[in-house]
C-alpha positions in Angstrom: -1.8 7.9 17.7 0.0 8.7 21.1 1.8 11.8 22.0 5.3 10.5 21.0 4.7 10.0 17.3 2.9 13.5 16.7 5.3 14.8 14.4 6.6 11.4 12.1 5.7 11.4 8.9 2.7 9.0 8.5 0.7 6.8 6.4 -3.1 5.7 6.8 -4.1 2.2 5.0 -7.6 2.6 6.3 -10.0 1.5 3.5 -7.1 0.4 0.9 -6.7 -3.0 -0.8 -3.6 -4.8 0.0 -2.4 -5.0 -3.5 -3.0 -0.9 -3.3 -1.3 -0.9 0.4 2.2 -2.7 -1.2 2.7 0.1 -4.2 1.7 2.9 -1.0 4.2 1.6 1.5 7.0 1.4 -1.2 6.8 4.8 -2.4 6.1 6.2 1.1 9.5 4.4 2.3 11.2 6.0 -0.5 9.7 9.7 -0.7 11.0 9.2 3.7 14.0 7.8 2.7 14.9 10.7 -0.1 13.9 13.3 3.2 16.5 11.9 5.0 13.2 10.6 7.7 14.7 7.8 9.9 11.1 6.9 11.8 8.1 6.4 10.2 4.3 5.3 11.6 2.0 3.5 8.9 -1.7 2.5 10.0 -3.0 -0.3 9.6 -5.8 -0.3 11.8 -6.5 -3.9 13.7 -9.8 -5.3 11.5 -9.5 -8.8 10.3 -5.4 -8.5 10.2 -4.8 -8.3 5.9 -3.3 -4.6 6.1 -0.7 -5.5 9.0 0.1 -8.8 7.3 0.3 -6.9 3.9 2.6 -4.4 5.9 4.8 -6.3 7.6 5.4 -8.3 4.5 6.1 -5.4 1.9 8.1 -3.8 5.4 10.4 -7.3 5.4 11.3 -7.2 1.4 12.2 -3.6 1.8 15.9 -2.8 1.5 15.3 0.8 2.9 14.1 -0.4 6.1 16.2 -1.3 9.2 13.4 -2.6 11.4 9.7 -1.8 11.9 7.7 -3.0 15.5 4.2 -2.9 16.4 3.5 0.1 18.7 2.8 -1.0 22.3 0.3 1.6 22.9 -1.6 0.6 19.9 -1.3 -2.0 17.4 -3.4 -1.2 14.9 0.0 0.9 13.8 3.7 0.1 12.7 6.5 2.0 13.9 9.1 1.9 10.9 12.7 2.7 11.3 14.3 3.3 7.7 18.2 3.1 6.7 20.4 6.5 6.9 20.7 7.5 3.1 24.3 6.5 2.0 24.4 9.8 -0.2 25.8 12.6 2.1 
């Protein structure tokens, strides 16, 4: 992981199957929204691309996600921007 993202909450999906990955991603997003974190990292690895595809499909469906992109320097991780919490 690049130095730029050292302090961001990170979810590492290495060794996880895609069904369980969906659950972990959604819980991770919910937890970080509650903690008012605006940016998080999901490490899915490169491999065959199954976890990257699962990650992107899950993020696309989530109402908590503002945007996401594959990291420019490490295509095995996705940077996720969360919506600001509406409750103040």
